[in-house]
N, C-alpha and C positions, 0 to 999 in steps of 0.2 A: 511551581516548576522546579526542576533540579538545577536550572541554569545559575541561580544565585548561589547555591551550594558549591557548584564547581568554581565559580569566580572567587569565592572566599578561600577555597582550598588552594588555588593558584596564587593568590595574594600572600598566603602564609608561606608557601614555598619560596616565593621571591623574597619575602621579608626575612626569613631565616638564612638564606643562602646567598643574598646578593644577586649577582647576575645568574640568569638561568641558562643552562646549556640545553641544546635542542638536538634531537635525533630524528631520523626518518629518511625519506618520506614513506608513509604507510597510508592506506586508504580504506575507508569503509564504503562498501558498495551495496546497491540495492538490486535484488533479483527476484524473479517470480517464475514458476513453472506453468502458470496459467497464461492463456491468450488474453492479455489485458486490453486488446483492441476490439474484442468481440464478446463482451459480457452481456448477460441478460439481467434484469431486475430480479433480485433474490439470489443471484449466484454469490457464493462465498469464495474468496481467493486469498492466497497467502503471499506476503512480501517478506523476504529474508534479508537481514542486514549482515553482510559478509565482511569479515576482516581479511585483507589481502596485503601481501608484500612485507609481512613482519619477518625480520631476520631471525635465524635460529638462536642467536646469542642474546636476544632481547626478551626481557620479561616485563610485561605490563602489570603495574600495581593498581592502576585505575584506568577504566575505559568507559566512555559514556557517549551517548548519542540521543538526539531528539529528531523526531519525524513530524512533518507537517501533513496532516490528513484532513484539512478543514473542508474539502470540497463537499457540497451538499449531496453529491452522488453516492457518498459513502454513509452507511449507518454508523452511529457513534454510541458508545466508545469502541475502540479497537480491542481485540483480545491479544494479549502479549504473552509470548512464551520464550523462555530461556533457550539458547541454542546449544550446540555441542562444545562450544568454547568454555561453557560454564561447568566446571567440575563439581561445584558445591552450590546447590540451589539457594542455600542460606546467604550467599554472598551477592546474589543478584536481586536488584530491586528495580521496580517499574511503576509508571503511572501513565494512565490514558484518560484524558478528559480535554473538553473544549476544543477538539480537533487536533491535539497534539499528543504524541507518544514519547515518553522519555524512558530511558533505561540506563542503568549504571552498575558496575562492579567497582567497589572501592575497598580495597584490602588494607589491613593493618600492616606496618612494616615487617612484622615478625611472622606474617603468614606466607610461608614459602610454598605451601601445598597447592594453593588455589590461584597463583599467578597465571596470567595468560602468556603461553609460550609458543603459540602456533596460530596458523590461519584457519578460518572456518566460519561457521554461523555464530554471530554474537547473540542475536535474538530474532524472532519472527513475530509478525503480527497477522492477524486474520481480520479481513474486512468484508463487509457484505454490501453489494451494489443495491442502492436504495431507490434510485430513479434514473431515467434515461438522460444522458448527458455525458460531458467529458470533464476530466479532473486530473490530478496528479498526486503522487506520493513523493515527497522530496525531503531532504535533510534540512532540519532547522539549525542544528549545531552538531559538532563532534569535538571530542576532547580526550586526551590520554596522558598518563603519567607512567614513566618507566621506573623499574626498581633500580637503585644505584647501590651496587655492592660495596662501594667505597664509603658510602654514608647511607646506611639503611633508613635512617630517620628522615632523609631528605631526598624524595624520589625526583627524578629528572623529568622536566616538562618534555613531552613527546610531540613531535610534528606529525600531525594526522589530518587527513582531508576527507571530505565527503564526496562521493561520486555524484553523477547526474541523477535527476529524479526519474520516475517511471510514469509515463502518460497512460491514463486509463479512460477507456471508452465504453459506456454502457449503451448498447444500440437497441435493445428490445425489452418487452415486458415479460418475457419468460415463455411465451408461446410462439410457435413457429408459424409464420404466415405462409400459406400455400398459394402460389401465384396462379391466376386464372389462365386458361389456354388463350393464345393469340386469337382475336376475332370473336371471343366469347360474348362481349358486350354488344357487338354489332349483331350477332346472331340472335340474341334475346330480343333486341329491338325489332328486327324483322319479324320474328315469331309473334311479338305483340301486335304489330301492325296487321298481320294477317288474321289473327283472332279478332281484332276490332272490326275489320272489314267484313268478316263472316257474320259477326253479330248484327252489324247494321243491315246487311242483306236479309238476314232472318227477320229482323224487325219490319222492314218494308214488305216482306212476303206476308207477314201476319196482318198487316194493315190492308193489303189487297184482298185477303180472304174475308176479313170482316166487312169490307166494302161490298163484296159480292153477295153477302147475305143480306 
């Protein structure tokens, strides 16, 4: 998992610079255009990880997030795609395994072209509903570093938070259930009773004919 890598990076920053200054607040949020409360088995849906509230004078040198998608109602692994914030695909790295999805942009201090300077989609994941039930997509961790113009070799630890998770409900197996008209079962029972009565009367009539012979 990338979490260890992030911890090492933060430790190096603190070690070289002493006290770490913080900026923010900025949030990563989860969003989906699908109706996550009414999915069927086999439906594929997309969850977007959005960066919000980043100020126009702030440039992120590192941005990372991990998602927890361990629910058995999701097929594994998830498909990960870089979002519109990523101007150079070579700077984006991701991993999806064991019910977790991690993604990171981690730039060299002299890379000014690919810094994150605005809000938008950090990355997206595609999941498929595997079975009926309920589950959630939620943040496992979030982290960020801002570029420091006064000391390019020492990025500033950035205060960033993860928004609430998304609840997901898979209600059906993919086929639409057509409800029967009201009273249908009662009508079929009466029809069966009439047929049985008619058959018994027919049986008695045949017995009488045989006896008359």
